[in-house]
DOLUMPA-153628 format. One record per residue (C-alpha): y, x, z; residue number from 0; residue in three letters. Coordinates in Angstrom, 1 decimal. Last residue first. Layout:
BEGIN
- north, east, up, n, res
- Y, X, Z, NUM, Ala
...
REM end
This chain:
BEGIN
- north, east, up, n, res
- 38.6, -16.6, 7.3, 103, Glu
- 37.1, -18.3, 10.3, 102, Leu
- 38.0, -15.3, 12.5, 101, Trp
- 41.6, -15.3, 11.4, 100, Arg
- 41.8, -19.1, 12.2, 99, Gln
- 40.2, -18.6, 15.6, 98, Leu
- 42.6, -15.9, 16.4, 97, Arg
- 45.6, -18.1, 15.4, 96, Lys
- 44.2, -21.1, 17.3, 95, Arg
- 43.8, -18.9, 20.4, 94, Gln
- 47.3, -17.7, 20.2, 93, Gly
- 48.7, -21.2, 19.9, 92, Glu
- 46.7, -22.4, 22.9, 91, Thr
- 43.5, -24.4, 22.5, 90, Leu
- 43.2, -28.0, 23.6, 89, Lys
- 44.1, -29.2, 20.1, 88, Ser
- 41.0, -27.5, 18.7, 87, Ile
- 38.7, -30.2, 20.2, 86, Asp
- 35.1, -29.0, 19.7, 85, Gly
- 34.4, -26.0, 17.6, 84, Leu
- 30.7, -26.8, 17.1, 83, Cys
- 30.7, -27.1, 13.3, 82, Thr
- 27.2, -26.7, 11.9, 81, Asp
- 27.3, -25.9, 8.3, 80, Val
- 24.1, -26.8, 6.5, 79, Val
- 23.7, -25.2, 3.1, 78, Ala
- 21.4, -27.3, 0.9, 77, Ile
- 18.4, -25.8, -0.9, 76, Gln
- 17.2, -28.0, -3.8, 75, Glu
- 18.1, -25.5, -6.4, 74, Asn
- 14.8, -23.8, -6.4, 73, Asn
- 14.9, -21.8, -9.6, 72, Pro
- 12.6, -22.6, -12.5, 71, Ser
- 11.0, -19.8, -14.4, 70, Met
- 9.3, -20.4, -17.6, 69, Ile
- 7.8, -17.4, -19.3, 68, Ile
- 6.9, -18.1, -23.0, 67, Gln
- 4.6, -15.8, -24.8, 66, Val
- 4.6, -16.0, -28.6, 65, Pro
- 1.2, -16.3, -30.3, 64, Glu
- 0.4, -13.8, -33.1, 63, Ser
- -1.3, -11.4, -30.7, 62, Lys
- -3.5, -14.1, -29.2, 61, Lys
- -3.3, -14.6, -25.5, 60, Ile
- -6.3, -14.9, -23.3, 59, Lys
- -5.7, -16.8, -20.1, 58, Pro
- -5.4, -14.6, -17.0, 57, Val
- -7.5, -15.6, -14.0, 56, Glu
- -7.3, -13.1, -11.2, 55, Ile
- -10.2, -13.0, -8.8, 54, Lys
- -10.1, -10.3, -6.2, 53, Asn
- -12.2, -11.8, -3.4, 52, Thr
- -11.8, -10.9, 0.2, 51, Ile
- -13.9, -13.0, 2.5, 50, Glu
- -16.6, -10.5, 3.1, 49, Asn
- -14.1, -7.9, 4.3, 48, Thr
- -12.7, -10.2, 6.9, 47, Ala
- -16.1, -11.3, 8.3, 46, Lys
- -17.4, -7.7, 8.4, 45, Glu
- -14.2, -6.5, 10.1, 44, Ile
- -14.4, -9.3, 12.7, 43, Ala
- -18.1, -8.6, 13.4, 42, Lys
- -17.4, -4.9, 13.8, 41, Asp
- -14.5, -5.6, 16.1, 40, Met
- -16.6, -7.9, 18.3, 39, Thr
- -19.4, -5.3, 18.5, 38, Pro
- -16.9, -2.5, 19.4, 37, Gln
- -15.1, -4.5, 22.2, 36, Met
- -17.1, -3.1, 25.1, 35, Gln
- -17.0, 0.5, 23.9, 34, Lys
- -13.3, 0.1, 23.1, 33, Leu
- -12.6, -1.1, 26.6, 32, Thr
- -14.7, 1.8, 28.1, 31, Ser
- -12.8, 4.4, 26.0, 30, Lys
- -9.4, 2.9, 26.9, 29, Gln
- -10.2, 2.9, 30.6, 28, Thr
- -11.4, 6.5, 30.6, 27, Trp
- -8.2, 7.5, 28.7, 26, Met
- -6.0, 5.7, 31.2, 25, Thr
- -7.9, 7.2, 34.2, 24, Ile
- -7.5, 10.7, 32.8, 23, Gly
- -3.8, 10.3, 32.0, 22, Ala
- -3.2, 9.0, 35.6, 21, Gly
- -5.2, 11.9, 37.1, 20, Ile
- -3.2, 14.5, 35.0, 19, Ile
- 0.1, 12.8, 35.8, 18, Val
- -0.7, 12.6, 39.5, 17, Gly
- -1.7, 16.2, 39.6, 16, Gly
- 1.5, 17.2, 37.8, 15, Leu
- 3.6, 15.2, 40.3, 14, Val
- 1.8, 16.6, 43.4, 13, Tyr
- 2.1, 20.2, 42.1, 12, Ile
- 5.8, 19.7, 41.3, 11, Leu
- 6.3, 18.4, 44.9, 10, Asn
- 4.6, 21.5, 46.4, 9, Glu
- 6.7, 23.8, 44.2, 8, Thr
- 9.9, 22.1, 45.2, 7, Ile
- 9.0, 22.3, 48.9, 6, Asn
- 8.2, 26.0, 48.6, 5, Lys
- 11.3, 26.6, 46.6, 4, Phe
- 13.5, 25.2, 49.3, 3, Asn
- 16.8, 25.3, 47.5, 2, Phe
- 20.1, 26.1, 49.2, 1, Arg
- 23.3, 24.4, 48.5, 0, Met
REM end
């Protein structure tokens, strides 16, 4: 197989030119979008930073007073098992064995 290096070089130039032009257009679009959105972003940052308050209320504990930490677990969770096996009697013997192995 013979290569036409003139054709390969020409195609590479077209591809590289397209990549450079596409990257330039993308960066220009990104910069213009950021320029348009800058006031909105500044307002959002101002609003978010003004709402942050670091208030932690810790009651004073005397040195002679014992500290009790009470932790109550959440035991109200119920496991729900959804059985969607359908009618097992319609399965063949091999299918039942595979299903039983899978369920174990």
